[in-house]
DSSP file (Angstrom, degrees, kcal/mol; ACC not computed):
  #  RESIDUE AA STRUCTURE BP1 BP2  ACC     N-H-->O    O-->H-N    N-H-->O    O-->H-N    TCO  KAPPA ALPHA  PHI   PSI    X-CA   Y-CA   Z-CA
    1    1 A M              0   0    0      0, 0.0     2,-0.1     0, 0.0     0, 0.0   0.000 360.0 360.0 360.0 135.0    0.0    0.0    0.0
    2    2 A T     >  -     0   0    0      1,-0.1     4,-2.4     4,-0.0     5,-0.2  -0.318 360.0-107.9 -80.8 165.8    1.4    3.4   -0.9
    3    3 A E  H  > S+     0   0    0      1,-0.2     4,-2.8     2,-0.2     5,-0.2   0.895 120.9  52.1 -58.2 -40.9    1.7    6.4    1.4
    4    4 A N  H  > S+     0   0    0      2,-0.2     4,-2.0     1,-0.2    -1,-0.2   0.897 109.2  48.4 -65.6 -40.1   -1.2    8.1   -0.5
    5    5 A E  H  > S+     0   0    0      2,-0.2     4,-1.6     1,-0.2    -1,-0.2   0.905 113.5  48.0 -65.3 -41.0   -3.5    5.1   -0.1
    6    6 A I  H  X S+     0   0    0     -4,-2.4     4,-2.4     1,-0.2    -2,-0.2   0.931 110.8  50.5 -64.4 -45.4   -2.7    4.9    3.6
    7    7 A S  H  X S+     0   0    0     -4,-2.8     4,-2.8     1,-0.2     5,-0.2   0.864 105.5  56.9 -64.1 -35.1   -3.2    8.6    4.1
    8    8 A Y  H  X S+     0   0    0     -4,-2.0     4,-2.0     1,-0.2    -1,-0.2   0.921 110.3  44.5 -59.8 -44.0   -6.6    8.4    2.3
    9    9 A K  H  X S+     0   0    0     -4,-1.6     4,-2.3     2,-0.2    -2,-0.2   0.890 112.8  51.3 -68.2 -39.3   -7.7    5.7    4.9
   10   10 A I  H  X S+     0   0    0     -4,-2.4     4,-2.8     2,-0.2    -2,-0.2   0.933 110.3  49.0 -62.7 -45.7   -6.3    7.7    7.8
   11   11 A I  H  X S+     0   0    0     -4,-2.8     4,-2.4     1,-0.2    -2,-0.2   0.924 112.1  47.8 -62.3 -45.5   -8.1   10.9    6.7
   12   12 A G  H  X S+     0   0    0     -4,-2.0     4,-2.1    -5,-0.2    -1,-0.2   0.907 113.6  47.8 -61.0 -42.2  -11.5    9.1    6.3
   13   13 A T  H  X S+     0   0    0     -4,-2.3     4,-2.2     2,-0.2    -2,-0.2   0.901 111.5  50.2 -66.1 -41.9  -11.1    7.4    9.7
   14   14 A A  H  X S+     0   0    0     -4,-2.8     4,-2.6     2,-0.2    -2,-0.2   0.898 109.7  50.9 -64.1 -40.9  -10.1   10.7   11.4
   15   15 A I  H  X S+     0   0    0     -4,-2.4     4,-2.3     2,-0.2    -1,-0.2   0.916 110.7  48.6 -63.9 -42.9  -13.2   12.4    9.9
   16   16 A N  H  X S+     0   0    0     -4,-2.1     4,-1.6     2,-0.2    -1,-0.2   0.899 111.5  50.2 -63.6 -39.8  -15.5    9.7   11.1
   17   17 A L  H  X S+     0   0    0     -4,-2.2     4,-2.3     2,-0.2     5,-0.4   0.933 110.7  49.1 -61.3 -46.7  -13.9    9.9   14.6
   18   18 A H  H  X S+     0   0    0     -4,-2.6     4,-2.5     1,-0.2    -2,-0.2   0.883 109.0  52.6 -63.9 -38.6  -14.4   13.6   14.7
   19   19 A K  H  < S+     0   0    0     -4,-2.3    -1,-0.2     1,-0.2    -2,-0.2   0.864 112.1  47.7 -62.5 -34.6  -18.0   13.3   13.6
   20   20 A A  H  < S+     0   0    0     -4,-1.6    -2,-0.2    -5,-0.2    -1,-0.2   0.888 131.1  13.2 -76.3 -39.6  -18.6   10.8   16.5
   21   21 A I  H  < S-     0   0    0     -4,-2.3    -3,-0.2    -5,-0.1    -2,-0.2   0.621  91.5-153.5-118.4 -14.6  -16.9   12.7   19.3
   22   22 A G     <  -     0   0    0     -4,-2.5     3,-0.3    -5,-0.4    -1,-0.1  -0.050  32.3 -45.9  74.6-175.8  -16.4   16.3   18.1
   23   23 A P  S    S+     0   0    0      0, 0.0    87,-0.2     0, 0.0    57,-0.0  -0.272  95.5  65.6 -85.4 173.1  -13.8   18.9   19.2
   24   24 A G        +     0   0    0      1,-0.3     2,-0.2    -2,-0.1    86,-0.1   0.412  69.4 112.5 101.4  -0.5  -12.6   20.0   22.7
   25   25 A L  S    S-     0   0    0     -3,-0.3    -1,-0.3     1,-0.1     2,-0.1  -0.488  72.7 -83.5 -98.9 173.1  -10.9   16.9   24.1
   26   26 A L    >>  -     0   0    0     -2,-0.2     4,-1.5     1,-0.1     3,-0.8  -0.364  34.9-116.5 -72.1 153.1   -7.3   16.3   24.9
   27   27 A E  H 3> S+     0   0    0      1,-0.2     4,-2.6     2,-0.2     5,-0.2   0.881 114.7  60.3 -54.3 -40.7   -4.8   15.2   22.2
   28   28 A S  H 3> S+     0   0    0      1,-0.2     4,-2.2     2,-0.2    -1,-0.2   0.828 101.4  53.6 -61.6 -32.4   -4.2   11.9   24.0
   29   29 A V  H <> S+     0   0    0     -3,-0.8     4,-2.4     2,-0.2    -1,-0.2   0.944 111.7  43.7 -66.7 -48.1   -7.9   11.0   23.7
   30   30 A Y  H  X S+     0   0    0     -4,-1.5     4,-2.9     1,-0.2     5,-0.3   0.881 112.1  55.1 -64.3 -37.8   -7.9   11.6   19.9
   31   31 A E  H  X S+     0   0    0     -4,-2.6     4,-2.3     2,-0.2    -2,-0.2   0.947 112.2  40.8 -60.4 -50.5   -4.6    9.7   19.6
   32   32 A K  H  X S+     0   0    0     -4,-2.2     4,-2.3     2,-0.2    -2,-0.2   0.898 117.1  48.4 -67.5 -41.0   -5.9    6.6   21.4
   33   33 A A  H  X S+     0   0    0     -4,-2.4     4,-2.5    -5,-0.2    -2,-0.2   0.915 113.1  47.3 -66.9 -42.1   -9.3    6.7   19.6
   34   34 A L  H  X S+     0   0    0     -4,-2.9     4,-2.7    -5,-0.2     5,-0.2   0.903 111.0  51.9 -66.7 -39.8   -7.7    7.1   16.2
   35   35 A M  H  X S+     0   0    0     -4,-2.3     4,-2.3    -5,-0.3     5,-0.2   0.940 110.6  48.5 -59.7 -46.6   -5.2    4.3   16.8
   36   36 A Y  H  X S+     0   0    0     -4,-2.3     4,-2.1     1,-0.2    -2,-0.2   0.939 113.4  46.5 -58.1 -48.9   -8.1    2.0   17.8
   37   37 A D  H  X S+     0   0    0     -4,-2.5     4,-1.2     1,-0.2    -1,-0.2   0.881 111.3  51.3 -64.6 -38.8  -10.1    2.9   14.7
   38   38 A L  H  <>S+     0   0    0     -4,-2.7     5,-2.2     1,-0.2     3,-0.3   0.904 109.8  49.7 -65.8 -40.2   -7.1    2.5   12.4
   39   39 A I  H ><5S+     0   0    0     -4,-2.3     3,-1.6     1,-0.2    -1,-0.2   0.898 107.1  55.8 -63.1 -39.7   -6.3   -0.9   13.8
   40   40 A Q  H 3<5S+     0   0    0     -4,-2.1    -1,-0.2     1,-0.3    -2,-0.2   0.788 103.3  54.9 -63.8 -27.0  -10.0   -1.9   13.3
   41   41 A T  T 3<5S-     0   0    0     -4,-1.2    -1,-0.3    -3,-0.3    -2,-0.2   0.488 125.7-103.1 -83.7  -2.1   -9.7   -0.9    9.6
   42   42 A G  T < 5S+     0   0    0     -3,-1.6     2,-0.5     1,-0.3    -3,-0.2   0.549  76.2 137.0  95.8   8.0   -6.7   -3.3    9.3
   43   43 A L      < -     0   0    0     -5,-2.2     2,-0.5   -34,-0.0    -1,-0.3  -0.761  59.3-120.7 -91.8 131.3   -3.9   -0.8    9.3
   44   44 A K        -     0   0    0     -2,-0.5    27,-3.5    26,-0.0     2,-0.4  -0.573  42.7-179.6 -66.8 120.8   -0.8   -1.6   11.4
   45   45 A T  E     -A   70   0A   0     -2,-0.5     2,-0.4    25,-0.2    25,-0.2  -0.991  15.8-168.8-134.8 128.1   -0.7    1.4   13.8
   46   46 A E  E     -A   69   0A   0     23,-2.4    23,-2.2    -2,-0.4     2,-0.4  -0.891  12.1-146.1-115.2 147.4    1.8    2.2   16.5
   47   47 A C  E    S+A   68   0A   0     -2,-0.4    21,-0.2    21,-0.2    20,-0.2  -0.897  71.9   2.2-116.9 141.3    1.4    4.8   19.2
   48   48 A Q  E    S-     0   0A   0     19,-2.2    -1,-0.2    18,-0.4    19,-0.2   0.925  78.0-169.1  52.2  53.6    4.1    7.0   20.8
   49   49 A V  E     -A   66   0A   0     17,-1.5    17,-2.9    -3,-0.2    -1,-0.2  -0.606  25.4-112.7 -76.3 124.1    6.9    5.5   18.8
   50   50 A P  E     -A   65   0A   0      0, 0.0    15,-0.3     0, 0.0    -1,-0.1  -0.309  27.1-159.1 -59.5 138.2   10.3    6.6   20.1
   51   51 A M  E     -A   64   0A   0     13,-3.0    13,-0.5    -3,-0.0    11,-0.3  -0.894   8.1-153.6-121.9  97.9   12.2    8.9   17.7
   52   52 A P  E     -     0   0A   0      0, 0.0     2,-0.6     0, 0.0     9,-0.2  -0.362  11.5-132.1 -69.8 153.0   15.9    8.9   18.4
   53   53 A F  E     -A   60   0A   0      7,-2.6     7,-3.0     2,-0.0     2,-0.6  -0.932  20.8-167.0-106.2 121.2   17.9   12.0   17.5
   54   54 A I  E     +A   59   0A   0     -2,-0.6     2,-0.5     5,-0.2     5,-0.2  -0.941  10.6 172.8-114.5 119.8   21.1   11.2   15.5
   55   55 A Y  E >  S-A   58   0A   0      3,-2.2     3,-1.5    -2,-0.6    -2,-0.0  -0.986  72.2 -13.2-130.2 123.0   23.6   14.0   15.1
   56   56 A K  T 3  S-     0   0    0     -2,-0.5    -1,-0.1     1,-0.3     3,-0.1   0.909 129.0 -55.2  51.2  46.3   27.1   13.4   13.6
   57   57 A E  T 3  S+     0   0    0      1,-0.2     2,-0.6    -3,-0.1    -1,-0.3   0.609 111.4 123.0  65.4  16.2   26.5    9.7   14.0
   58   58 A V  E <   -A   55   0A   0     -3,-1.5    -3,-2.2     2,-0.0     2,-0.5  -0.939  54.5-145.3-108.7 117.3   25.8    9.9   17.7
   59   59 A K  E     -A   54   0A   0     -2,-0.6     2,-0.5    -5,-0.2    -5,-0.2  -0.680  18.3-174.3 -83.7 127.4   22.4    8.5   18.7
   60   60 A Q  E     -A   53   0A   0     -7,-3.0    -7,-2.6    -2,-0.5     2,-1.3  -0.983  21.8-146.9-126.1 125.1   20.8   10.4   21.5
   61   61 A D  E     +     0   0A   0     -2,-0.5    -2,-0.0    -9,-0.2    -7,-0.0  -0.727  33.7 159.5 -89.7  92.4   17.5    9.3   23.1
   62   62 A I  E     -     0   0A   0     -2,-1.3    -1,-0.2   -11,-0.3     0, 0.0   0.660  60.7 -98.9 -92.7 -18.9   16.2   12.7   23.9
   63   63 A G  E     +     0   0A   0      1,-0.3     2,-0.1   -12,-0.2    -2,-0.1   0.530  65.8 151.2 113.8   7.8   12.5   11.7   24.3
   64   64 A Y  E     -A   51   0A   0    -13,-0.5   -13,-3.0   -14,-0.0     2,-0.4  -0.484  22.0-173.5 -69.7 143.0   10.9   12.6   21.0
   65   65 A R  E     -A   50   0A   0    -15,-0.3     2,-0.4    -2,-0.1   -17,-0.1  -1.000  24.8-129.1-141.6 139.1    8.0   10.4   20.1
   66   66 A L  E     -A   49   0A   0    -17,-2.9   -17,-1.5    -2,-0.4   -18,-0.4  -0.708  17.6-141.2 -81.0 133.8    5.8   10.1   17.0
   67   67 A D  E    S-     0   0A   0     -2,-0.4   -19,-2.2     1,-0.3     2,-0.4   0.985  82.3  -3.9 -58.9 -57.6    2.1   10.3   17.9
   68   68 A L  E     -AB  47  76A   0      8,-1.6     8,-2.6   -21,-0.2     2,-0.5  -0.997  56.8-164.4-137.7 142.8    1.2    7.5   15.4
   69   69 A L  E     -AB  46  75A   0    -23,-2.2   -23,-2.4    -2,-0.4     2,-0.5  -0.989  17.5-160.2-123.8 119.5    3.1    5.6   12.8
   70   70 A V  E >>  -AB  45  74A   0      4,-3.0     3,-2.3    -2,-0.5     4,-2.2  -0.887  68.8 -18.3-110.8 125.4    0.8    3.8   10.3
   71   71 A E  T 34 S-     0   0    0    -27,-3.5    -1,-0.2    -2,-0.5   -26,-0.1   0.760 110.3 -78.8  55.1  28.7    2.0    0.9    8.2
   72   72 A D  T 34 S+     0   0    0    -28,-0.3    -1,-0.3    -3,-0.2     3,-0.1   0.695 128.3  74.4  55.8  21.0    5.6    2.0    9.0
   73   73 A K  T <4 S+     0   0    0     -3,-2.3    30,-0.8     1,-0.3    29,-0.5   0.672  80.8  54.9-129.1 -36.5    5.2    4.7    6.3
   74   74 A V  E  <  -Bc  70 103A   0     -4,-2.2    -4,-3.0    28,-0.1     2,-0.4  -0.921  61.0-151.2-117.9 126.3    3.0    7.6    7.4
   75   75 A I  E     -Bc  69 104A   0     28,-1.9    30,-2.8    -2,-0.5     2,-0.5  -0.786   9.3-160.2 -91.6 133.6    3.5    9.7   10.5
   76   76 A V  E     -Bc  68 105A   0     -8,-2.6    -8,-1.6    -2,-0.4     2,-0.6  -0.967   2.8-166.7-116.8 118.5    0.4   11.2   12.1
   77   77 A E  E     - c   0 106A   0     28,-3.0    30,-2.6    -2,-0.5     2,-0.4  -0.922  12.8-155.6-105.0 119.8    0.9   14.2   14.4
   78   78 A I  E     + c   0 107A   0     -2,-0.6     2,-0.3    28,-0.2    30,-0.2  -0.802  15.1 175.8-104.0 134.4   -2.2   14.9   16.4
   79   79 A K  E     - c   0 108A   0     28,-3.0    30,-2.8    -2,-0.4    31,-0.3  -0.923  22.8-169.0-129.3 157.3   -3.1   18.3   17.9
   80   80 A S        +     0   0    0     -2,-0.3     2,-0.3    28,-0.2   -53,-0.2  -0.576  46.2 129.8-142.1  74.2   -6.0   19.7   19.8
   81   81 A V        -     0   0    0      1,-0.1    29,-0.2    -2,-0.1     3,-0.2  -0.816  68.7-113.7-128.5 162.7   -5.3   23.5   19.7
   82   82 A E  S    S+     0   0    0     -2,-0.3     2,-0.3     1,-0.3    -1,-0.1   0.929 101.6   3.1 -63.1 -45.4   -7.1   26.7   18.8
   83   83 A N  S    S-     0   0    0     -3,-0.0    -1,-0.3    28,-0.0     2,-0.2  -0.998  75.9-118.8-143.2 138.4   -4.8   27.3   15.9
   84   84 A L        -     0   0    0     -2,-0.3    24,-0.0    -3,-0.2    -5,-0.0  -0.530  31.6-147.9 -71.1 142.8   -1.9   25.4   14.3
   85   85 A A    >>  -     0   0    0     -2,-0.2     3,-1.6     1,-0.1     4,-1.0  -0.749  26.6-107.5-108.5 158.6    1.4   27.3   14.4
   86   86 A P  H 3> S+     0   0    0      0, 0.0     4,-2.2     0, 0.0     3,-0.3   0.824 117.5  64.8 -53.5 -31.9    4.2   27.2   11.9
   87   87 A V  H 3> S+     0   0    0      1,-0.2     4,-2.6     2,-0.2     5,-0.2   0.813  94.3  59.7 -64.2 -28.7    6.3   25.2   14.5
   88   88 A H  H <> S+     0   0    0     -3,-1.6     4,-1.8     2,-0.2    -1,-0.2   0.908 108.1  44.1 -65.1 -41.2    3.7   22.3   14.3
   89   89 A F  H  X S+     0   0    0     -4,-1.0     4,-2.4    -3,-0.3    -2,-0.2   0.907 114.0  50.4 -67.9 -42.2    4.4   21.9   10.5
   90   90 A S  H  X S+     0   0    0     -4,-2.2     4,-2.5     1,-0.2    -2,-0.2   0.894 107.7  53.9 -62.7 -41.0    8.2   22.2   11.1
   91   91 A Q  H  X S+     0   0    0     -4,-2.6     4,-2.3     2,-0.2    -1,-0.2   0.931 110.4  45.8 -59.4 -47.4    8.1   19.6   13.8
   92   92 A L  H  X S+     0   0    0     -4,-1.8     4,-2.4     2,-0.2    -2,-0.2   0.914 111.9  51.1 -65.6 -42.5    6.4   17.1   11.5
   93   93 A L  H  X S+     0   0    0     -4,-2.4     4,-2.3     1,-0.2    -1,-0.2   0.906 110.4  49.8 -61.6 -40.6    8.8   17.8    8.7
   94   94 A T  H  X S+     0   0    0     -4,-2.5     4,-2.9     2,-0.2     5,-0.2   0.911 109.1  51.7 -64.4 -42.0   11.7   17.3   11.0
   95   95 A Y  H  X S+     0   0    0     -4,-2.3     4,-1.9     1,-0.2     6,-0.3   0.910 109.4  51.0 -59.4 -41.7   10.3   14.0   12.2
   96   96 A L  H  X>S+     0   0    0     -4,-2.4     5,-1.9     2,-0.2     4,-0.8   0.928 112.7  45.5 -61.4 -44.8    9.9   12.9    8.5
   97   97 A K  H ><5S+     0   0    0     -4,-2.3     3,-0.7     1,-0.2    -2,-0.2   0.929 113.1  48.8 -65.4 -45.7   13.5   13.8    7.8
   98   98 A L  H 3<5S+     0   0    0     -4,-2.9    -1,-0.2     1,-0.2    -2,-0.2   0.815 119.0  39.1 -65.4 -30.1   14.9   12.1   10.9
   99   99 A S  H 3<5S-     0   0    0     -4,-1.9    -1,-0.2    -5,-0.2    -2,-0.2   0.447 105.7-124.1 -99.0  -1.4   12.9    8.9   10.3
  100  100 A N  T <<5 +     0   0    0     -4,-0.8     2,-0.2    -3,-0.7    -3,-0.2   0.832  61.1 146.0  58.7  34.3   13.4    8.9    6.5
  101  101 A K      < -     0   0    0     -5,-1.9    -1,-0.2    -6,-0.3    -2,-0.1  -0.671  43.5-149.2 -96.5 158.3    9.6    8.8    6.0
  102  102 A K  S    S+     0   0    0    -29,-0.5    21,-2.7    -2,-0.2     2,-0.4   0.726  70.6  39.2-100.7 -25.1    8.0   10.5    3.0
  103  103 A L  E     +cD  74 122A   0    -30,-0.8   -28,-1.9    19,-0.2     2,-0.3  -0.984  52.8 174.6-138.2 137.6    4.5   11.5    4.3
  104  104 A G  E     -cD  75 121A   0     17,-2.5    17,-2.8    -2,-0.4     2,-0.5  -0.973  18.0-145.6-134.6 152.4    3.0   12.9    7.4
  105  105 A L  E     -cD  76 120A   0    -30,-2.8   -28,-3.0    -2,-0.3     2,-0.6  -0.981   4.9-159.7-118.7 127.4   -0.4   14.1    8.4
  106  106 A L  E     -cD  77 119A   0     13,-2.9    13,-2.5    -2,-0.5     2,-0.5  -0.936  17.7-175.1-104.4 115.7   -0.9   17.0   10.8
  107  107 A I  E     -cD  78 118A   0    -30,-2.6   -28,-3.0    -2,-0.6     2,-0.7  -0.955  15.4-165.2-122.1 121.4   -4.4   16.8   12.2
  108  108 A N  E     -c   79   0A   0      9,-2.3   -28,-0.2    -2,-0.5     9,-0.1  -0.905   3.6-174.8-105.1 108.5   -5.9   19.4   14.5
  109  109 A F        +     0   0    0    -30,-2.8     2,-1.8    -2,-0.7   -29,-0.2   0.574  63.7  90.2 -79.9  -9.5   -9.1   17.9   16.1
  110  110 A N  S    S+     0   0    0    -31,-0.3     2,-0.3   -29,-0.2    -1,-0.2  -0.449  71.9  92.0 -89.2  66.7  -10.1   21.2   17.9
  111  111 A T  S    S-     0   0    0     -2,-1.8     3,-0.2     1,-0.1   -28,-0.0  -0.978  78.3-123.3-152.6 157.8  -12.2   22.5   15.1
  112  112 A K  S    S+     0   0    0     -2,-0.3     2,-0.6     1,-0.3    -1,-0.1   0.906 107.5  33.8 -71.2 -41.6  -15.8   22.5   13.9
  113  113 A Y    >   -     0   0    0      1,-0.1     3,-1.5    -3,-0.1     4,-0.3  -0.929  69.2-164.5-120.2 106.9  -14.9   21.0   10.5
  114  114 A L  G >  S+     0   0    0     -2,-0.6     3,-2.6     1,-0.3    -6,-0.2   0.830  82.7  70.9 -61.3 -34.4  -12.0   18.5   10.6
  115  115 A K  G >  S+     0   0    0      1,-0.3     3,-0.7     2,-0.2    -1,-0.3   0.772  95.9  55.3 -57.0 -24.7  -11.4   18.6    6.8
  116  116 A N  G <  S+     0   0    0     -3,-1.5    -1,-0.3     1,-0.2    -2,-0.2   0.586 108.0  49.2 -81.3 -10.0  -10.1   22.1    7.2
  117  117 A E  G <  S+     0   0    0     -3,-2.6    -9,-2.3    -4,-0.3     2,-0.5   0.019  83.1 100.7-121.9  26.7   -7.5   21.1    9.8
  118  118 A I  E <   -D  107   0A   0     -3,-0.7     2,-0.4   -11,-0.2   -11,-0.2  -0.967  50.3-176.9-111.9 122.7   -5.9   18.1    8.1
  119  119 A H  E     -D  106   0A   0    -13,-2.5   -13,-2.9    -2,-0.5     2,-0.4  -0.970  19.8-142.7-127.3 132.5   -2.6   18.9    6.5
  120  120 A R  E     -D  105   0A   0     -2,-0.4     2,-0.5   -15,-0.2   -15,-0.2  -0.779  15.4-169.6 -89.7 132.8   -0.2   16.8    4.4
  121  121 A V  E     -D  104   0A   0    -17,-2.8   -17,-2.5    -2,-0.4     2,-0.3  -0.994  10.5-161.4-123.1 126.7    3.5   17.3    5.0
  122  122 A V  E     -D  103   0A   0     -2,-0.5     2,-0.4   -19,-0.2   -19,-0.2  -0.808  19.4-166.1-116.2 151.6    5.9   15.7    2.5
  123  123 A N  S    S-     0   0    0    -21,-2.7    -2,-0.0    -2,-0.3   -20,-0.0  -0.847  82.3 -36.4-132.6  92.8    9.5   14.8    2.5
  124  124 A N              0   0    0     -2,-0.4   -21,-0.1     1,-0.1   -22,-0.1   0.867 360.0 360.0  59.6  40.5   10.7   13.9   -1.0
  125  125 A L              0   0    0    -23,-0.3    -1,-0.1   -24,-0.0   -23,-0.1   0.443 360.0 360.0 -86.7 360.0    7.4   12.1   -2.0
């Protein structure tokens, strides 16, 4: 399955989740619920995946974690904030570069219409 096919399923699943429970909850709630729903659709989904930082060939476990990693290909960064900031996009792009992944989804669940708060971030896709 390609990154685009995976992201299509993630987006549909996230929209259905948002329709069911709406905005206003903590990021951790959306993270766990989305992980559950993605697994139910048959997608391999991992939560809070450790992201080591490697600088000049020195691996440092600093504590970075990916919210969700789907099918070992797509990173999903979940937010529940009033407005996304440029740093949220930068964070996801950096995670993509550090992990050599090509596609990430930045999803802000704290909105009336989720489709307006789903953003694709690419790294050499």
